[in-house]
C-alpha positions as CSV (number, residue, x, y, z in Angstrom):
1,M,128.4,91.2,76.6
2,D,127.5,94.8,76.4
3,K,124.8,96.4,74.1
4,Y,127.4,97.3,71.5
5,D,128.6,93.7,71.2
6,I,125.1,92.3,71.0
7,A,124.1,94.9,68.3
8,R,127.3,94.2,66.4
9,I,126.8,90.4,66.4
10,N,123.2,90.8,65.5
11,K,124.1,92.9,62.5
12,E,126.9,90.6,61.4
13,L,124.7,87.5,61.5
14,K,121.9,89.3,59.6
15,D,124.4,90.5,57.0
16,I,125.5,86.9,56.6
17,M,121.8,85.8,56.1
18,H,121.3,88.7,53.6
19,D,124.4,87.7,51.7
20,F,123.2,84.0,51.6
21,N,119.9,85.1,50.1
22,E,121.6,87.4,47.6
23,S,124.1,84.7,46.6
24,Y,121.3,82.3,46.0
25,K,119.3,84.8,43.9
26,F,122.4,85.8,41.9
27,H,123.4,82.2,41.1
28,C,119.8,81.4,40.1
29,R,119.7,84.3,37.7
30,A,123.1,83.6,36.2
31,S,122.4,79.9,35.9
32,R,119.0,80.4,34.3
33,E,120.5,82.8,31.7
34,Q,123.3,80.3,30.9
35,Y,120.9,77.5,30.6
36,M,118.5,79.4,28.4
37,K,121.4,80.0,25.9
38,T,121.7,76.2,25.5
39,L,118.0,75.6,24.7
40,R,116.7,75.0,21.3
41,P,114.0,77.3,19.9
42,G,110.6,76.5,21.1
43,S,111.8,74.8,24.3
44,P,109.9,75.7,27.5
45,I,111.4,78.6,29.4
46,P,113.0,77.2,32.6
47,A,111.5,78.3,35.9
48,E,113.1,81.0,38.0
49,G,114.5,80.3,41.4
50,R,116.6,77.3,40.6
51,I,120.3,76.7,39.8
52,Y,120.6,74.8,36.6
53,T,124.3,74.8,35.7
54,E,127.2,73.0,37.5
55,E,129.3,76.1,37.3
56,C,126.8,78.1,39.3
57,K,126.1,75.3,41.7
58,N,129.9,75.1,42.4
59,A,130.2,78.8,42.9
60,Y,127.1,78.8,45.2
61,E,128.7,76.0,47.3
62,V,131.9,78.1,47.7
63,D,129.8,81.1,48.8
64,C,127.9,79.0,51.3
65,A,131.1,77.6,52.8
66,K,132.5,81.1,53.2
67,L,129.2,82.3,54.9
68,R,129.2,79.3,57.2
69,E,132.8,80.1,58.2
70,R,131.9,83.8,58.8
71,A,128.9,82.7,61.1
72,R,131.1,80.2,62.9
73,N,133.8,82.8,63.6
74,T,131.3,85.4,64.8
75,L,129.7,83.0,67.2
76,S,132.9,81.3,68.4
77,D,134.3,84.7,69.4
78,C,131.2,85.4,71.3
79,M,131.2,82.0,73.0
80,S,134.8,82.5,74.0
81,K,133.9,85.7,75.8
82,L,131.0,84.0,77.6
83,K,133.1,81.0,78.6
84,T,135.6,83.4,80.2
85,K,132.7,85.1,82.1
86,V,131.3,81.7,83.2
87,T,134.6,80.5,84.6
88,D,135.8,83.7,86.2
89,A,136.4,83.3,89.9
90,P,134.3,85.2,92.4
91,S,135.9,87.9,94.6
92,A,137.4,86.9,98.0
93,E,134.5,88.8,99.7
94,A,132.0,86.7,97.8
95,V,133.8,83.5,98.6
96,N,133.8,84.4,102.3
97,S,130.1,85.3,102.4
98,I,129.1,82.2,100.5
99,G,131.4,80.0,102.7
100,L,129.7,81.4,105.8
101,L,126.3,80.9,104.3
102,K,127.2,77.2,103.5
103,I,127.8,76.3,107.1
104,R,124.6,77.9,108.4
105,N,121.4,76.0,109.0
106,D,118.9,79.0,109.1
107,V,119.1,80.3,105.5
108,K,116.2,82.6,104.4
109,E,115.1,83.2,100.8
110,D,115.3,87.0,101.1
111,E,118.9,86.6,102.3
112,L,119.8,84.4,99.3
113,K,118.2,86.9,97.0
114,D,120.2,89.7,98.6
115,L,123.4,87.8,98.1
116,V,122.5,87.1,94.4
117,D,121.8,90.8,93.9
118,R,125.3,91.6,95.4
119,Y,127.4,88.8,94.0
120,G,125.3,87.2,91.3
121,D,127.0,88.9,88.3
122,N,129.7,86.3,88.9
123,V,128.4,83.0,87.5
124,Q,130.4,80.8,90.0
125,A,129.0,82.8,92.9
126,Y,125.5,82.7,91.5
127,K,125.7,78.9,91.1
128,A,127.1,78.4,94.6
129,I,124.3,80.5,96.1
130,S,121.7,78.7,94.0
131,S,123.2,75.3,95.2
132,I,123.0,76.4,98.8
133,A,119.4,77.5,98.2
134,E,118.4,74.1,96.8
135,E,120.1,72.4,99.8
136,H,117.6,74.3,102.0
137,G,114.6,73.6,99.7
138,I,114.5,77.0,98.1
139,Y,114.1,76.8,94.4
140,V,113.9,80.4,93.2
141,F,117.0,80.6,91.0
142,G,117.3,79.2,87.5
143,K,120.3,79.1,85.3
144,H,122.5,82.2,85.3
145,P,121.7,84.5,82.3
146,A,125.2,83.9,80.8
147,E,124.6,80.1,80.8
148,V,121.2,80.6,79.1
149,Q,122.9,82.9,76.6
150,M,125.5,80.2,75.8
151,Q,122.8,77.6,75.2
152,M,120.9,80.0,72.9
153,I,124.1,80.8,71.0
154,D,124.9,77.1,70.6
155,D,121.4,76.4,69.3
156,L,121.7,79.3,66.9
157,A,125.1,78.1,65.7
158,H,123.6,74.6,64.9
159,S,120.7,76.2,63.2
160,L,122.8,78.5,61.0
161,N,125.2,75.7,60.2
162,K,122.3,73.7,58.8
163,A,120.8,76.7,57.0
164,L,123.8,78.0,55.2
165,V,124.1,75.1,52.9
166,P,123.5,75.0,49.1
167,H,119.8,74.7,48.3
168,N,118.5,74.0,44.9
169,D,115.0,74.8,46.0
170,K,113.8,78.2,46.8
171,V,115.6,80.2,49.5
172,S,112.8,82.6,50.2
173,D,112.7,86.0,52.0
174,G,110.4,84.3,54.5
175,L,113.0,81.7,55.3
176,I,115.6,84.4,55.8
177,A,113.1,86.3,58.1
178,L,112.7,83.2,60.2
179,Y,116.4,82.9,60.7
180,N,116.6,86.7,61.4
181,L,114.0,86.2,64.1
182,H,116.1,83.5,65.7
183,I,119.1,85.9,65.6
184,D,117.0,88.6,67.3
185,Q,115.9,86.2,70.0
186,T,119.5,85.2,70.7
187,F,121.0,88.7,70.4
188,P,118.1,91.1,71.2
189,V,118.7,94.7,70.1
190,E,116.9,97.3,72.1
191,E,115.3,100.0,70.0
């Protein structure tokens, strides 16, 4: 993914979290106003930050479902692009170089690093070189950045799916900030 895609996805997800927070606040206010109209004189004023009426609870549930779907669509599009990148075949030149490397006994760490620098943008080539390195007792390569990104996106998707559900307790600005931090960690935007 390029910088534009990352910035766009970051903004889309933060917009979803903003809309989630605003929906909660809106339905809390509307519900409280409706509920207060049903109270008898002298009754205690209901606390703010809660949804009291079934009508508002149902409307809030509909909003949450739409927001979960928006988040799911945004992240699934991103995952599709990464899955394509992870499964792209390496060039014939990379396959030849890696094939020759595979049959050699005298593999050096610097040589492996040079091959990763040259062919490592391709995930399959990176993994093949990493595998050869491990066969020779050289453990300098971790997961490819695209695979790390996929895991982070999957973690974020699960987190947002759990977050974007109807709450009848306070959805605070702090909670939204926490999810926005998770979004920034998964889709970092350079400033």
